[in-house]
C-alpha positions in Angstrom: -8.6 -0.2 -17.7 -12.2 -0.9 -16.7 -14.8 1.7 -15.9 -14.7 0.5 -12.3 -11.0 1.0 -12.2 -11.3 4.5 -13.6 -13.9 5.4 -11.1 -11.9 4.0 -8.2 -8.8 6.0 -9.2 -10.9 9.1 -9.6 -12.2 8.7 -6.1 -8.7 8.1 -4.7 -7.1 11.1 -6.5 -7.4 13.4 -3.5 -6.5 10.8 -0.8 -3.8 11.6 1.7 -2.3 8.2 1.3 -2.7 5.5 -1.4 -1.3 2.0 -1.9 -0.7 0.9 -5.5 -0.1 -2.9 -5.5 0.9 -4.6 -8.7 2.0 -8.1 -9.3 3.0 -7.6 -12.9 4.1 -4.7 -15.0 1.2 -2.5 -16.1 2.1 1.0 -17.1 -1.6 2.1 -17.2 -1.7 1.7 -13.4 1.9 2.6 -12.6 1.5 6.0 -14.2 -1.2 6.8 -11.6 1.3 6.9 -8.8 2.0 10.3 -7.2 3.7 11.6 -4.1 0.9 10.4 -1.9 1.3 6.8 -3.3 3.2 3.9 -1.8 4.1 1.7 -4.8 4.2 -2.0 -3.9 5.4 -4.8 -6.1 3.8 -8.0 -4.9 4.6 -11.7 -5.3 8.3 -11.1 -5.7 9.0 -14.7 -4.5 7.5 -15.9 -7.8 9.6 -13.7 -10.1 12.8 -12.6 -8.6 14.4 -11.8 -11.9 11.4 -9.7 -13.0 12.4 -6.1 -13.8 11.3 -3.3 -11.6 7.7 -2.2 -12.4 7.9 1.4 -11.2 10.3 4.1 -12.3 10.0 5.5 -8.8 11.0 3.8 -5.5 8.8 0.8 -4.8 8.7 -1.7 -2.0 8.9 -5.3 -3.1 7.0 -7.7 -1.0 6.1 -11.4 -0.7 3.3 -12.5 1.5 4.7 -16.1 1.3 8.2 -15.3 2.5 7.5 -12.0 4.4 10.2 -10.2 2.5 9.5 -6.5 2.4 6.5 -6.6 4.8 8.5 -4.9 7.6 9.6 -2.1 5.2 6.0 -1.6 4.0 4.7 -1.4 7.6 7.5 1.1 8.5 6.7 3.2 5.4 3.0 3.2 6.2 3.6 4.1 9.8 5.9 6.9 9.0 3.6 8.5 6.4 0.6 8.2 8.7 2.5 9.7 11.5 3.4 12.7 9.3 -0.1 13.0 7.9 -1.7 13.1 11.4 1.0 15.3 12.9 0.2 18.0 10.3 -3.6 17.7 10.6 -5.8 19.4 13.1 -8.8 17.2 12.2 -9.8 14.3 14.5 -7.9 11.1 13.6 -11.1 8.9 13.3 -14.5 10.4 12.8 -16.5 7.4 11.7 -17.0 4.0 13.1 -16.4 2.3 9.8 -13.0 3.9 9.5 -12.0 2.6 12.9 -13.2 -0.9 12.1 -11.4 -0.8 8.7 -8.1 0.3 10.4 -8.4 -2.4 13.1 -8.9 -5.0 10.4 -5.9 -3.7 8.5 -3.7 -3.8 11.7 -4.9 -7.4 12.4 -4.1 -8.5 8.8 -0.6 -7.0 9.0 0.0 -8.7 12.4 -1.2 -12.0 10.9 1.3 -11.5 8.0 4.1 -10.8 10.3 3.2 -13.7 12.6 3.0 -16.1 9.6 6.5 -14.9 8.5 7.9 -15.8 11.9 6.7 -19.4 11.6 
C-alpha cells in the first residue's frame, strides 16, 4: 500500500461513513473495513464468477449494467438518514461540502438514467 493510501485511510478512520470500492480482491484494503464502511465490489459485469472479495456483506455493482446501483443508493440513503437523525450538528456547514454532495447526487442520477437507456 502506498504512503498516500496509508495517509488517506488514516484521515478516514474517524469518518461517520466510508465507501470502500474494490474491483479485484485485495486483502490489504478489505481489512480496513469497519462498521462505518459500505463495502462495494465494482465491475461485476466483467467477472461474474469472481469469488466474493469481502468476508462481510458487500454490495456488488456494475456501472455498465446498473446492477446493484439501486441497492447502493438505498444503503447510502439509509445510513445517512440514521447519521443525521442522531446528530444535533448542522447537516452542512461548508460550501465545499454542499457542492461535493450535489456533484455526488448528480453522478448517481446520471448512473441511474444511463441504466434506464
